mmCIF file of the N, C-alpha and C atoms, coordinates in Angstrom:
data_MODEL
# 
_entry.id   MODEL 
# 
loop_
_atom_site.group_PDB 
_atom_site.id 
_atom_site.type_symbol 
_atom_site.label_atom_id 
_atom_site.label_alt_id 
_atom_site.label_comp_id 
_atom_site.label_asym_id 
_atom_site.label_entity_id 
_atom_site.label_seq_id 
_atom_site.pdbx_PDB_ins_code 
_atom_site.Cartn_x 
_atom_site.Cartn_y 
_atom_site.Cartn_z 
_atom_site.occupancy 
_atom_site.B_iso_or_equiv 
_atom_site.pdbx_formal_charge 
_atom_site.auth_seq_id 
_atom_site.auth_comp_id 
_atom_site.auth_asym_id 
_atom_site.auth_atom_id 
_atom_site.pdbx_PDB_model_num 
ATOM 1   N N  . UNK A 1 1  ? -81.446 186.299 214.034 1.00 0.00 ? 1  UNK A N  1 
ATOM 2   C CA . UNK A 1 1  ? -82.274 185.860 215.243 1.00 0.00 ? 1  UNK A CA 1 
ATOM 3   C C  . UNK A 1 1  ? -81.757 186.225 216.719 1.00 0.00 ? 1  UNK A C  1 
ATOM 4   N N  . UNK A 1 2  ? -82.576 186.740 217.643 1.00 0.00 ? 2  UNK A N  1 
ATOM 5   C CA . UNK A 1 2  ? -82.051 187.078 218.788 1.00 0.00 ? 2  UNK A CA 1 
ATOM 6   C C  . UNK A 1 2  ? -83.026 185.718 219.433 1.00 0.00 ? 2  UNK A C  1 
ATOM 7   N N  . UNK A 1 3  ? -82.624 185.879 221.275 1.00 0.00 ? 3  UNK A N  1 
ATOM 8   C CA . UNK A 1 3  ? -83.141 184.509 221.723 1.00 0.00 ? 3  UNK A CA 1 
ATOM 9   C C  . UNK A 1 3  ? -82.767 185.173 223.107 1.00 0.00 ? 3  UNK A C  1 
ATOM 10  N N  . UNK A 1 4  ? -84.039 185.010 224.249 1.00 0.00 ? 4  UNK A N  1 
ATOM 11  C CA . UNK A 1 4  ? -84.476 185.076 225.105 1.00 0.00 ? 4  UNK A CA 1 
ATOM 12  C C  . UNK A 1 4  ? -83.997 184.330 226.083 1.00 0.00 ? 4  UNK A C  1 
ATOM 13  N N  . UNK A 1 5  ? -82.986 184.079 227.034 1.00 0.00 ? 5  UNK A N  1 
ATOM 14  C CA . UNK A 1 5  ? -82.350 183.397 228.166 1.00 0.00 ? 5  UNK A CA 1 
ATOM 15  C C  . UNK A 1 5  ? -82.537 184.186 229.877 1.00 0.00 ? 5  UNK A C  1 
ATOM 16  N N  . UNK A 1 6  ? -83.633 183.347 230.804 1.00 0.00 ? 6  UNK A N  1 
ATOM 17  C CA . UNK A 1 6  ? -83.144 183.575 232.289 1.00 0.00 ? 6  UNK A CA 1 
ATOM 18  C C  . UNK A 1 6  ? -81.776 182.989 233.320 1.00 0.00 ? 6  UNK A C  1 
ATOM 19  N N  . UNK A 1 7  ? -80.649 183.521 233.477 1.00 0.00 ? 7  UNK A N  1 
ATOM 20  C CA . UNK A 1 7  ? -80.084 182.462 234.167 1.00 0.00 ? 7  UNK A CA 1 
ATOM 21  C C  . UNK A 1 7  ? -80.643 182.313 235.092 1.00 0.00 ? 7  UNK A C  1 
ATOM 22  N N  . UNK A 1 8  ? -79.547 181.893 236.172 1.00 0.00 ? 8  UNK A N  1 
ATOM 23  C CA . UNK A 1 8  ? -79.490 181.027 237.184 1.00 0.00 ? 8  UNK A CA 1 
ATOM 24  C C  . UNK A 1 8  ? -80.172 182.011 238.281 1.00 0.00 ? 8  UNK A C  1 
ATOM 25  N N  . UNK A 1 9  ? -79.523 183.622 238.100 1.00 0.00 ? 9  UNK A N  1 
ATOM 26  C CA . UNK A 1 9  ? -79.513 184.616 239.161 1.00 0.00 ? 9  UNK A CA 1 
ATOM 27  C C  . UNK A 1 9  ? -80.578 185.169 239.319 1.00 0.00 ? 9  UNK A C  1 
ATOM 28  N N  . UNK A 1 10 ? -81.867 184.329 238.496 1.00 0.00 ? 10 UNK A N  1 
ATOM 29  C CA . UNK A 1 10 ? -83.169 184.979 238.808 1.00 0.00 ? 10 UNK A CA 1 
ATOM 30  C C  . UNK A 1 10 ? -83.632 184.690 240.847 1.00 0.00 ? 10 UNK A C  1 
ATOM 31  N N  . UNK A 1 11 ? -84.213 186.114 240.748 1.00 0.00 ? 11 UNK A N  1 
ATOM 32  C CA . UNK A 1 11 ? -84.684 185.582 242.362 1.00 0.00 ? 11 UNK A CA 1 
ATOM 33  C C  . UNK A 1 11 ? -86.276 185.759 242.070 1.00 0.00 ? 11 UNK A C  1 
ATOM 34  N N  . UNK A 1 12 ? -86.810 185.628 241.530 1.00 0.00 ? 12 UNK A N  1 
ATOM 35  C CA . UNK A 1 12 ? -88.186 185.312 241.433 1.00 0.00 ? 12 UNK A CA 1 
ATOM 36  C C  . UNK A 1 12 ? -88.872 186.578 241.617 1.00 0.00 ? 12 UNK A C  1 
ATOM 37  N N  . UNK A 1 13 ? -88.632 187.579 240.896 1.00 0.00 ? 13 UNK A N  1 
ATOM 38  C CA . UNK A 1 13 ? -89.353 188.675 241.439 1.00 0.00 ? 13 UNK A CA 1 
ATOM 39  C C  . UNK A 1 13 ? -90.632 188.533 241.021 1.00 0.00 ? 13 UNK A C  1 
ATOM 40  N N  . UNK A 1 14 ? -91.058 187.830 239.793 1.00 0.00 ? 14 UNK A N  1 
ATOM 41  C CA . UNK A 1 14 ? -91.724 188.363 238.917 1.00 0.00 ? 14 UNK A CA 1 
ATOM 42  C C  . UNK A 1 14 ? -92.362 189.324 238.456 1.00 0.00 ? 14 UNK A C  1 
ATOM 43  N N  . UNK A 1 15 ? -91.270 190.693 237.925 1.00 0.00 ? 15 UNK A N  1 
ATOM 44  C CA . UNK A 1 15 ? -91.303 192.109 237.366 1.00 0.00 ? 15 UNK A CA 1 
ATOM 45  C C  . UNK A 1 15 ? -91.575 191.567 236.199 1.00 0.00 ? 15 UNK A C  1 
ATOM 46  N N  . UNK A 1 16 ? -90.951 190.404 235.010 1.00 0.00 ? 16 UNK A N  1 
ATOM 47  C CA . UNK A 1 16 ? -90.621 190.484 233.762 1.00 0.00 ? 16 UNK A CA 1 
ATOM 48  C C  . UNK A 1 16 ? -92.459 188.917 233.823 1.00 0.00 ? 16 UNK A C  1 
ATOM 49  N N  . UNK A 1 17 ? -92.568 188.641 234.890 1.00 0.00 ? 17 UNK A N  1 
ATOM 50  C CA . UNK A 1 17 ? -93.933 188.032 234.136 1.00 0.00 ? 17 UNK A CA 1 
ATOM 51  C C  . UNK A 1 17 ? -95.385 188.298 234.191 1.00 0.00 ? 17 UNK A C  1 
ATOM 52  N N  . UNK A 1 18 ? -94.729 189.477 235.328 1.00 0.00 ? 18 UNK A N  1 
ATOM 53  C CA . UNK A 1 18 ? -96.285 190.571 235.265 1.00 0.00 ? 18 UNK A CA 1 
ATOM 54  C C  . UNK A 1 18 ? -96.125 191.584 234.130 1.00 0.00 ? 18 UNK A C  1 
ATOM 55  N N  . UNK A 1 19 ? -95.165 191.903 233.305 1.00 0.00 ? 19 UNK A N  1 
ATOM 56  C CA . UNK A 1 19 ? -95.083 192.325 232.412 1.00 0.00 ? 19 UNK A CA 1 
ATOM 57  C C  . UNK A 1 19 ? -94.901 192.095 231.532 1.00 0.00 ? 19 UNK A C  1 
ATOM 58  N N  . UNK A 1 20 ? -95.194 190.468 231.297 1.00 0.00 ? 20 UNK A N  1 
ATOM 59  C CA . UNK A 1 20 ? -95.072 190.320 229.582 1.00 0.00 ? 20 UNK A CA 1 
ATOM 60  C C  . UNK A 1 20 ? -95.055 188.458 229.983 1.00 0.00 ? 20 UNK A C  1 
ATOM 61  N N  . UNK A 1 21 ? -96.519 188.204 229.888 1.00 0.00 ? 21 UNK A N  1 
ATOM 62  C CA . UNK A 1 21 ? -96.776 186.910 229.570 1.00 0.00 ? 21 UNK A CA 1 
ATOM 63  C C  . UNK A 1 21 ? -96.887 186.092 229.046 1.00 0.00 ? 21 UNK A C  1 
ATOM 64  N N  . UNK A 1 22 ? -96.443 186.733 227.887 1.00 0.00 ? 22 UNK A N  1 
ATOM 65  C CA . UNK A 1 22 ? -96.033 186.045 226.378 1.00 0.00 ? 22 UNK A CA 1 
ATOM 66  C C  . UNK A 1 22 ? -94.549 185.486 226.599 1.00 0.00 ? 22 UNK A C  1 
ATOM 67  N N  . UNK A 1 23 ? -94.407 186.097 227.164 1.00 0.00 ? 23 UNK A N  1 
ATOM 68  C CA . UNK A 1 23 ? -92.444 185.995 226.699 1.00 0.00 ? 23 UNK A CA 1 
ATOM 69  C C  . UNK A 1 23 ? -92.081 184.545 228.001 1.00 0.00 ? 23 UNK A C  1 
ATOM 70  N N  . UNK A 1 24 ? -92.953 185.319 229.322 1.00 0.00 ? 24 UNK A N  1 
ATOM 71  C CA . UNK A 1 24 ? -92.079 185.033 230.952 1.00 0.00 ? 24 UNK A CA 1 
ATOM 72  C C  . UNK A 1 24 ? -93.318 184.109 231.050 1.00 0.00 ? 24 UNK A C  1 
ATOM 73  N N  . UNK A 1 25 ? -93.028 183.551 232.309 1.00 0.00 ? 25 UNK A N  1 
ATOM 74  C CA . UNK A 1 25 ? -93.859 182.281 233.446 1.00 0.00 ? 25 UNK A CA 1 
ATOM 75  C C  . UNK A 1 25 ? -92.900 181.832 234.288 1.00 0.00 ? 25 UNK A C  1 
ATOM 76  N N  . UNK A 1 26 ? -93.404 181.464 235.494 1.00 0.00 ? 26 UNK A N  1 
ATOM 77  C CA . UNK A 1 26 ? -93.027 181.183 236.363 1.00 0.00 ? 26 UNK A CA 1 
ATOM 78  C C  . UNK A 1 26 ? -92.258 179.418 236.373 1.00 0.00 ? 26 UNK A C  1 
ATOM 79  N N  . UNK A 1 27 ? -92.281 179.155 237.122 1.00 0.00 ? 27 UNK A N  1 
ATOM 80  C CA . UNK A 1 27 ? -91.010 177.632 236.802 1.00 0.00 ? 27 UNK A CA 1 
ATOM 81  C C  . UNK A 1 27 ? -91.898 176.979 237.894 1.00 0.00 ? 27 UNK A C  1 
ATOM 82  N N  . UNK A 1 28 ? -91.564 175.656 237.782 1.00 0.00 ? 28 UNK A N  1 
ATOM 83  C CA . UNK A 1 28 ? -92.092 175.008 239.501 1.00 0.00 ? 28 UNK A CA 1 
ATOM 84  C C  . UNK A 1 28 ? -91.383 175.508 240.884 1.00 0.00 ? 28 UNK A C  1 
ATOM 85  N N  . UNK A 1 29 ? -90.144 176.056 240.448 1.00 0.00 ? 29 UNK A N  1 
ATOM 86  C CA . UNK A 1 29 ? -89.370 176.673 241.431 1.00 0.00 ? 29 UNK A CA 1 
ATOM 87  C C  . UNK A 1 29 ? -90.221 177.887 242.028 1.00 0.00 ? 29 UNK A C  1 
ATOM 88  N N  . UNK A 1 30 ? -90.606 178.805 241.245 1.00 0.00 ? 30 UNK A N  1 
ATOM 89  C CA . UNK A 1 30 ? -90.956 180.064 241.383 1.00 0.00 ? 30 UNK A CA 1 
ATOM 90  C C  . UNK A 1 30 ? -90.266 180.717 241.098 1.00 0.00 ? 30 UNK A C  1 
ATOM 91  N N  . UNK A 1 31 ? -89.310 180.494 239.836 1.00 0.00 ? 31 UNK A N  1 
ATOM 92  C CA . UNK A 1 31 ? -88.345 181.656 239.115 1.00 0.00 ? 31 UNK A CA 1 
ATOM 93  C C  . UNK A 1 31 ? -89.202 181.410 237.486 1.00 0.00 ? 31 UNK A C  1 
ATOM 94  N N  . UNK A 1 32 ? -88.504 182.649 236.986 1.00 0.00 ? 32 UNK A N  1 
ATOM 95  C CA . UNK A 1 32 ? -89.122 183.061 235.943 1.00 0.00 ? 32 UNK A CA 1 
ATOM 96  C C  . UNK A 1 32 ? -88.158 182.074 234.753 1.00 0.00 ? 32 UNK A C  1 
ATOM 97  N N  . UNK A 1 33 ? -89.475 182.020 233.712 1.00 0.00 ? 33 UNK A N  1 
ATOM 98  C CA . UNK A 1 33 ? -88.787 180.763 232.418 1.00 0.00 ? 33 UNK A CA 1 
ATOM 99  C C  . UNK A 1 33 ? -88.631 181.511 231.044 1.00 0.00 ? 33 UNK A C  1 
ATOM 100 N N  . UNK A 1 34 ? -88.270 181.356 230.587 1.00 0.00 ? 34 UNK A N  1 
ATOM 101 C CA . UNK A 1 34 ? -88.737 181.521 229.119 1.00 0.00 ? 34 UNK A CA 1 
ATOM 102 C C  . UNK A 1 34 ? -90.025 181.182 228.584 1.00 0.00 ? 34 UNK A C  1 
ATOM 103 N N  . UNK A 1 35 ? -91.249 181.616 228.494 1.00 0.00 ? 35 UNK A N  1 
ATOM 104 C CA . UNK A 1 35 ? -92.106 180.875 227.596 1.00 0.00 ? 35 UNK A CA 1 
ATOM 105 C C  . UNK A 1 35 ? -92.136 180.517 226.260 1.00 0.00 ? 35 UNK A C  1 
ATOM 106 N N  . UNK A 1 36 ? -91.747 181.947 225.777 1.00 0.00 ? 36 UNK A N  1 
ATOM 107 C CA . UNK A 1 36 ? -91.255 181.803 224.266 1.00 0.00 ? 36 UNK A CA 1 
ATOM 108 C C  . UNK A 1 36 ? -89.976 182.039 223.821 1.00 0.00 ? 36 UNK A C  1 
ATOM 109 N N  . UNK A 1 37 ? -88.507 181.521 223.703 1.00 0.00 ? 37 UNK A N  1 
ATOM 110 C CA . UNK A 1 37 ? -87.227 182.373 223.630 1.00 0.00 ? 37 UNK A CA 1 
ATOM 111 C C  . UNK A 1 37 ? -87.316 182.640 222.080 1.00 0.00 ? 37 UNK A C  1 
ATOM 112 N N  . UNK A 1 38 ? -88.133 182.650 221.144 1.00 0.00 ? 38 UNK A N  1 
ATOM 113 C CA . UNK A 1 38 ? -86.912 183.406 219.991 1.00 0.00 ? 38 UNK A CA 1 
ATOM 114 C C  . UNK A 1 38 ? -87.930 184.919 220.164 1.00 0.00 ? 38 UNK A C  1 
ATOM 115 N N  . UNK A 1 39 ? -87.444 186.047 219.389 1.00 0.00 ? 39 UNK A N  1 
ATOM 116 C CA . UNK A 1 39 ? -87.796 186.989 220.375 1.00 0.00 ? 39 UNK A CA 1 
ATOM 117 C C  . UNK A 1 39 ? -88.185 187.440 218.639 1.00 0.00 ? 39 UNK A C  1 
ATOM 118 N N  . UNK A 1 40 ? -89.523 188.187 218.632 1.00 0.00 ? 40 UNK A N  1 
ATOM 119 C CA . UNK A 1 40 ? -90.321 188.572 217.573 1.00 0.00 ? 40 UNK A CA 1 
ATOM 120 C C  . UNK A 1 40 ? -89.666 189.636 217.228 1.00 0.00 ? 40 UNK A C  1 
ATOM 121 N N  . UNK A 1 41 ? -88.847 190.931 216.659 1.00 0.00 ? 41 UNK A N  1 
ATOM 122 C CA . UNK A 1 41 ? -88.355 191.795 216.372 1.00 0.00 ? 41 UNK A CA 1 
ATOM 123 C C  . UNK A 1 41 ? -89.440 193.188 217.160 1.00 0.00 ? 41 UNK A C  1 
ATOM 124 N N  . UNK A 1 42 ? -90.903 192.994 216.513 1.00 0.00 ? 42 UNK A N  1 
ATOM 125 C CA . UNK A 1 42 ? -91.217 194.155 217.501 1.00 0.00 ? 42 UNK A CA 1 
ATOM 126 C C  . UNK A 1 42 ? -91.710 193.653 218.667 1.00 0.00 ? 42 UNK A C  1 
ATOM 127 N N  . UNK A 1 43 ? -90.854 193.070 219.255 1.00 0.00 ? 43 UNK A N  1 
ATOM 128 C CA . UNK A 1 43 ? -91.230 192.930 221.373 1.00 0.00 ? 43 UNK A CA 1 
ATOM 129 C C  . UNK A 1 43 ? -89.812 193.350 221.764 1.00 0.00 ? 43 UNK A C  1 
ATOM 130 N N  . UNK A 1 44 ? -88.907 193.417 220.405 1.00 0.00 ? 44 UNK A N  1 
ATOM 131 C CA . UNK A 1 44 ? -87.824 193.503 221.467 1.00 0.00 ? 44 UNK A CA 1 
ATOM 132 C C  . UNK A 1 44 ? -86.842 194.994 222.431 1.00 0.00 ? 44 UNK A C  1 
ATOM 133 N N  . UNK A 1 45 ? -88.336 196.228 221.568 1.00 0.00 ? 45 UNK A N  1 
ATOM 134 C CA . UNK A 1 45 ? -87.875 197.138 222.767 1.00 0.00 ? 45 UNK A CA 1 
ATOM 135 C C  . UNK A 1 45 ? -88.301 196.961 223.841 1.00 0.00 ? 45 UNK A C  1 
ATOM 136 N N  . UNK A 1 46 ? -89.916 196.504 223.567 1.00 0.00 ? 46 UNK A N  1 
ATOM 137 C CA . UNK A 1 46 ? -90.315 196.654 225.447 1.00 0.00 ? 46 UNK A CA 1 
ATOM 138 C C  . UNK A 1 46 ? -89.214 195.139 226.039 1.00 0.00 ? 46 UNK A C  1 
ATOM 139 N N  . UNK A 1 47 ? -88.640 194.222 226.002 1.00 0.00 ? 47 UNK A N  1 
ATOM 140 C CA . UNK A 1 47 ? -87.861 193.299 225.964 1.00 0.00 ? 47 UNK A CA 1 
ATOM 141 C C  . UNK A 1 47 ? -87.033 193.525 226.943 1.00 0.00 ? 47 UNK A C  1 
ATOM 142 N N  . UNK A 1 48 ? -86.312 194.618 225.907 1.00 0.00 ? 48 UNK A N  1 
ATOM 143 C CA . UNK A 1 48 ? -85.135 195.346 226.413 1.00 0.00 ? 48 UNK A CA 1 
ATOM 144 C C  . UNK A 1 48 ? -85.491 196.628 227.203 1.00 0.00 ? 48 UNK A C  1 
ATOM 145 N N  . UNK A 1 49 ? -86.114 196.887 227.770 1.00 0.00 ? 49 UNK A N  1 
ATOM 146 C CA . UNK A 1 49 ? -86.584 198.000 229.282 1.00 0.00 ? 49 UNK A CA 1 
ATOM 147 C C  . UNK A 1 49 ? -87.404 196.548 230.223 1.00 0.00 ? 49 UNK A C  1 
ATOM 148 N N  . UNK A 1 50 ? -87.606 195.401 230.210 1.00 0.00 ? 50 UNK A N  1 
ATOM 149 C CA . UNK A 1 50 ? -87.471 194.313 231.094 1.00 0.00 ? 50 UNK A CA 1 
ATOM 150 C C  . UNK A 1 50 ? -85.992 193.466 232.021 1.00 0.00 ? 50 UNK A C  1 
ATOM 151 N N  . UNK A 1 51 ? -85.160 193.751 230.804 1.00 0.00 ? 51 UNK A N  1 
ATOM 152 C CA . UNK A 1 51 ? -83.724 193.518 230.560 1.00 0.00 ? 51 UNK A CA 1 
ATOM 153 C C  . UNK A 1 51 ? -83.631 194.557 232.132 1.00 0.00 ? 51 UNK A C  1 
ATOM 154 N N  . UNK A 1 52 ? -83.322 195.428 231.673 1.00 0.00 ? 52 UNK A N  1 
ATOM 155 C CA . UNK A 1 52 ? -82.891 196.433 232.222 1.00 0.00 ? 52 UNK A CA 1 
ATOM 156 C C  . UNK A 1 52 ? -83.516 196.651 233.632 1.00 0.00 ? 52 UNK A C  1 
ATOM 157 N N  . UNK A 1 53 ? -85.028 196.396 233.264 1.00 0.00 ? 53 UNK A N  1 
ATOM 158 C CA . UNK A 1 53 ? -85.254 196.548 234.768 1.00 0.00 ? 53 UNK A CA 1 
ATOM 159 C C  . UNK A 1 53 ? -85.535 195.409 235.803 1.00 0.00 ? 53 UNK A C  1 
ATOM 160 N N  . UNK A 1 54 ? -84.489 193.923 235.737 1.00 0.00 ? 54 UNK A N  1 
ATOM 161 C CA . UNK A 1 54 ? -84.966 193.196 236.699 1.00 0.00 ? 54 UNK A CA 1 
ATOM 162 C C  . UNK A 1 54 ? -83.308 193.202 237.480 1.00 0.00 ? 54 UNK A C  1 
ATOM 163 N N  . UNK A 1 55 ? -83.640 193.106 238.970 1.00 0.00 ? 55 UNK A N  1 
ATOM 164 C CA . UNK A 1 55 ? -83.204 193.385 239.820 1.00 0.00 ? 55 UNK A CA 1 
ATOM 165 C C  . UNK A 1 55 ? -82.036 192.760 239.764 1.00 0.00 ? 55 UNK A C  1 
ATOM 166 N N  . UNK A 1 56 ? -81.713 191.308 239.503 1.00 0.00 ? 56 UNK A N  1 
ATOM 167 C CA . UNK A 1 56 ? -81.267 190.027 239.575 1.00 0.00 ? 56 UNK A CA 1 
ATOM 168 C C  . UNK A 1 56 ? -80.407 190.029 238.334 1.00 0.00 ? 56 UNK A C  1 
ATOM 169 N N  . UNK A 1 57 ? -80.967 190.907 237.254 1.00 0.00 ? 57 UNK A N  1 
ATOM 170 C CA . UNK A 1 57 ? -79.932 190.947 235.925 1.00 0.00 ? 57 UNK A CA 1 
ATOM 171 C C  . UNK A 1 57 ? -80.081 189.636 235.369 1.00 0.00 ? 57 UNK A C  1 
ATOM 172 N N  . UNK A 1 58 ? -81.042 188.651 235.735 1.00 0.00 ? 58 UNK A N  1 
ATOM 173 C CA . UNK A 1 58 ? -81.281 187.658 235.343 1.00 0.00 ? 58 UNK A CA 1 
ATOM 174 C C  . UNK A 1 58 ? -81.727 187.285 233.454 1.00 0.00 ? 58 UNK A C  1 
ATOM 175 N N  . UNK A 1 59 ? -81.870 187.974 233.356 1.00 0.00 ? 59 UNK A N  1 
ATOM 176 C CA . UNK A 1 59 ? -82.492 188.335 231.884 1.00 0.00 ? 59 UNK A CA 1 
ATOM 177 C C  . UNK A 1 59 ? -81.881 188.599 230.623 1.00 0.00 ? 59 UNK A C  1 
ATOM 178 N N  . UNK A 1 60 ? -81.344 187.905 230.176 1.00 0.00 ? 60 UNK A N  1 
ATOM 179 C CA . UNK A 1 60 ? -80.510 187.771 228.628 1.00 0.00 ? 60 UNK A CA 1 
ATOM 180 C C  . UNK A 1 60 ? -81.031 187.925 227.579 1.00 0.00 ? 60 UNK A C  1 
ATOM 181 N N  . UNK A 1 61 ? -80.835 188.826 226.587 1.00 0.00 ? 61 UNK A N  1 
ATOM 182 C CA . UNK A 1 61 ? -80.847 188.840 224.993 1.00 0.00 ? 61 UNK A CA 1 
ATOM 183 C C  . UNK A 1 61 ? -79.790 188.412 224.673 1.00 0.00 ? 61 UNK A C  1 
ATOM 184 N N  . UNK A 1 62 ? -80.030 188.016 223.551 1.00 0.00 ? 62 UNK A N  1 
ATOM 185 C CA . UNK A 1 62 ? -78.911 187.179 223.140 1.00 0.00 ? 62 UNK A CA 1 
ATOM 186 C C  . UNK A 1 62 ? -78.979 186.770 221.096 1.00 0.00 ? 62 UNK A C  1 
ATOM 187 N N  . UNK A 1 63 ? -78.008 186.676 220.552 1.00 0.00 ? 63 UNK A N  1 
ATOM 188 C CA . UNK A 1 63 ? -77.619 186.249 219.087 1.00 0.00 ? 63 UNK A CA 1 
ATOM 189 C C  . UNK A 1 63 ? -77.732 184.548 219.046 1.00 0.00 ? 63 UNK A C  1 
ATOM 190 N N  . UNK A 1 64 ? -79.044 184.424 218.180 1.00 0.00 ? 64 UNK A N  1 
ATOM 191 C CA . UNK A 1 64 ? -79.140 182.767 218.707 1.00 0.00 ? 64 UNK A CA 1 
ATOM 192 C C  . UNK A 1 64 ? -77.890 181.811 217.790 1.00 0.00 ? 64 UNK A C  1 
ATOM 193 N N  . UNK A 1 65 ? -76.894 181.310 218.170 1.00 0.00 ? 65 UNK A N  1 
ATOM 194 C CA . UNK A 1 65 ? -75.833 180.518 217.587 1.00 0.00 ? 65 UNK A CA 1 
ATOM 195 C C  . UNK A 1 65 ? -76.072 179.284 216.803 1.00 0.00 ? 65 UNK A C  1 
# 
């Protein structure tokens, strides 16, 4: 099972939130945070594209431990 994480290097540009509101939302500081952490297999390809597009390189997909 894979999990979505947003690191402290988020700059709050909103690209991920605008591309996928199922998985991303803004927190009170205006930075991105996961709305849904566990990744559905059918959404993985789209999320990988968002990971690659993140200007702050803040989005990580990792194996849940």
